[in-house]
C-alpha positions as CSV (number, residue, x, y, z in Angstrom):
1,X,-19.5,-14.7,-0.7
2,X,-18.1,-18.1,-0.4
3,X,-20.9,-20.7,-0.4
4,X,-19.7,-22.7,2.6
5,X,-19.4,-19.6,4.7
6,X,-22.9,-18.5,3.7
7,X,-24.4,-21.8,4.6
8,X,-22.5,-21.9,7.9
9,X,-23.9,-18.6,9.2
10,X,-25.0,-15.4,7.3
11,X,-22.9,-12.3,7.8
12,X,-24.9,-9.5,9.6
13,X,-22.6,-6.6,10.4
14,X,-24.8,-3.7,9.4
15,X,-23.5,-3.5,5.8
16,X,-25.4,-5.2,3.0
17,X,-23.6,-7.5,0.6
18,X,-23.3,-5.0,-2.2
19,X,-21.6,-2.5,0.1
20,X,-19.3,-5.1,1.6
21,X,-18.4,-6.3,-1.9
22,X,-17.6,-2.8,-3.2
23,X,-15.4,-2.1,-0.2
24,X,-13.7,-5.6,-0.5
25,X,-13.0,-4.9,-4.1
26,X,-11.3,-1.6,-3.3
27,X,-9.4,-3.2,-0.4
28,X,-8.3,-6.0,-2.9
29,X,-6.8,-3.2,-5.1
30,X,-5.1,-1.7,-2.0
31,X,-3.8,-5.2,-1.0
32,X,-2.4,-5.6,-4.6
33,X,-0.7,-2.2,-4.4
34,X,0.7,-3.0,-1.0
35,X,2.1,-6.4,-2.0
36,X,3.6,-5.0,-5.2
37,X,5.2,-2.2,-3.3
38,X,6.4,-4.6,-0.7
39,X,8.1,-6.7,-3.4
40,X,9.6,-3.6,-5.1
41,X,11.0,-2.3,-1.8
42,X,12.4,-5.7,-0.9
43,X,14.1,-6.0,-4.4
44,X,15.6,-2.5,-4.0
45,X,16.8,-3.5,-0.5
46,X,18.7,-6.4,-2.0
47,X,20.1,-4.5,-5.0
48,X,20.8,-0.9,-3.9
49,X,24.4,0.3,-4.4
50,X,26.3,3.5,-4.2
51,X,27.2,6.1,-1.5
52,X,23.8,5.9,0.2
53,X,23.9,2.1,0.4
54,X,23.8,1.7,4.2
55,X,21.1,4.4,4.7
56,X,18.9,3.0,1.9
57,X,19.5,-0.6,2.7
58,X,18.3,-0.1,6.3
59,X,15.5,2.2,5.3
60,X,14.1,-0.1,2.6
61,X,14.2,-3.0,5.2
62,X,12.2,-1.1,7.6
63,X,9.7,-0.1,4.9
64,X,9.3,-3.6,3.4
65,X,8.7,-5.0,6.9
66,X,5.9,-2.5,7.5
67,X,4.4,-3.3,4.2
68,X,4.5,-7.0,4.8
69,X,2.5,-6.5,8.1
70,X,0.0,-4.3,6.3
71,X,-0.8,-7.0,3.7
72,X,-2.1,-9.2,6.5
73,X,-4.2,-6.4,8.0
74,X,-5.8,-5.6,4.7
75,X,-6.4,-9.2,3.7
76,X,-8.0,-9.9,7.1
77,X,-10.4,-7.0,6.7
78,X,-11.4,-8.3,3.3
79,X,-12.1,-11.7,4.9
80,X,-14.1,-10.0,7.8
81,X,-16.3,-8.4,5.1
82,X,-17.1,-11.9,3.9
83,X,-15.0,-12.1,0.7
84,X,-11.8,-14.0,-0.3
85,X,-8.6,-12.0,-0.3
86,X,-6.6,-12.1,-3.5
87,X,-3.3,-13.9,-3.0
88,X,-1.5,-14.7,-6.3
89,X,0.9,-12.7,-8.4
90,X,-1.6,-13.1,-11.3
91,X,-4.4,-11.4,-9.3
92,X,-2.1,-8.7,-8.0
93,X,-0.8,-7.9,-11.4
94,X,-4.3,-7.3,-12.6
95,X,-5.4,-5.3,-9.5
96,X,-2.4,-3.2,-8.7
97,X,-1.8,0.4,-9.9
98,X,1.9,-0.1,-9.2
99,X,4.1,-1.8,-11.8
100,X,7.2,-3.9,-11.4
101,X,10.5,-2.6,-12.6
102,X,12.7,-4.3,-15.1
103,X,16.4,-4.3,-14.3
104,X,18.1,-2.6,-11.4
105,X,17.6,1.2,-11.3
106,X,20.1,3.6,-9.7
107,X,19.7,4.3,-6.0
108,X,18.1,7.7,-6.8
109,X,15.7,6.2,-9.3
110,X,14.8,3.6,-6.7
111,X,13.8,6.4,-4.3
112,X,11.7,8.1,-7.0
113,X,10.0,4.8,-7.9
114,X,9.2,4.1,-4.3
115,X,7.8,7.7,-3.8
116,X,5.5,7.1,-6.8
117,X,4.5,3.7,-5.4
118,X,3.6,5.1,-2.0
119,X,1.6,7.9,-3.6
120,X,-0.3,5.4,-5.8
121,X,-1.2,3.4,-2.7
122,X,-2.5,6.6,-1.1
123,X,-4.7,7.3,-4.1
124,X,-6.1,3.8,-4.1
125,X,-6.8,4.0,-0.3
126,X,-8.4,7.4,-0.7
127,X,-10.8,6.0,-3.4
128,X,-11.9,3.2,-1.1
129,X,-12.2,5.6,1.9
130,X,-15.0,7.5,0.2
131,X,-17.1,4.4,-0.2
132,X,-16.4,3.0,3.3
133,X,-17.1,6.4,4.9
134,X,-20.4,6.7,2.9
135,X,-21.8,3.5,4.4
136,X,-20.3,4.1,7.9
137,X,-17.7,1.3,7.8
138,X,-15.6,2.7,10.6
139,X,-13.1,-0.3,10.8
140,X,-12.3,0.1,7.1
141,X,-12.1,3.9,7.4
142,X,-9.6,3.5,10.3
143,X,-7.5,1.0,8.4
144,X,-7.5,3.3,5.3
145,X,-6.6,6.4,7.3
146,X,-3.7,4.5,8.9
147,X,-2.5,3.3,5.5
148,X,-2.7,6.8,4.0
149,X,-0.8,8.3,6.9
150,X,1.9,5.6,6.7
151,X,2.3,5.9,2.9
152,X,2.3,9.7,2.9
153,X,4.9,9.8,5.7
154,X,7.1,7.3,3.9
155,X,6.8,9.2,0.6
156,X,7.8,12.4,2.4
157,X,10.8,10.7,4.0
158,X,11.9,9.2,0.7
159,X,11.3,12.4,-1.2
160,X,13.5,14.3,1.3
161,X,16.5,12.2,0.2
162,X,16.2,13.6,-3.3
163,X,16.7,17.3,-2.1
164,X,20.1,18.5,-3.1
165,X,22.2,20.5,-0.7
166,X,21.3,24.1,-0.7
167,X,17.8,23.5,-2.2
168,X,16.1,23.3,1.2
169,X,17.5,26.6,2.3
170,X,16.3,28.3,-1.0
171,X,12.8,27.0,-0.5
172,X,12.6,28.2,3.1
173,X,14.0,31.6,2.2
174,X,17.1,31.2,4.4
């Protein structure tokens, strides 16, 4: 905990410092994943080309705007738990399970990379959820549940763009 905040007034929200710290560390990893995914999505928005340009350009914009808002929500929860939120590229590169891309991938590869990124964020959120749920940290559980739903839905929508014509009918038995 920051010394100035501890001197000002102790934090007493029903979670001990060790519990809050463990959750804040997990949320810091989620924040790093979210920011890295935001940056990757924004990069792809700027650099996508090909026949799906308009669709992907607009979809990526909607997605990076949602991710940007999520970074604030996650960082503010970390602060509410009494810990500083990471906020530098250096910290994010150490904490994130999502890696930056070199070069400009094809539109289809962009989609695949974003699916992988959203799934990685879900795994990170799920790992923190177990800890938050165990200590009855309902606000963090709610935040994580919302993040998992959003990332899973986004991954599904992106993945659906990779289905080739005729494949969907084969899988449903039509």
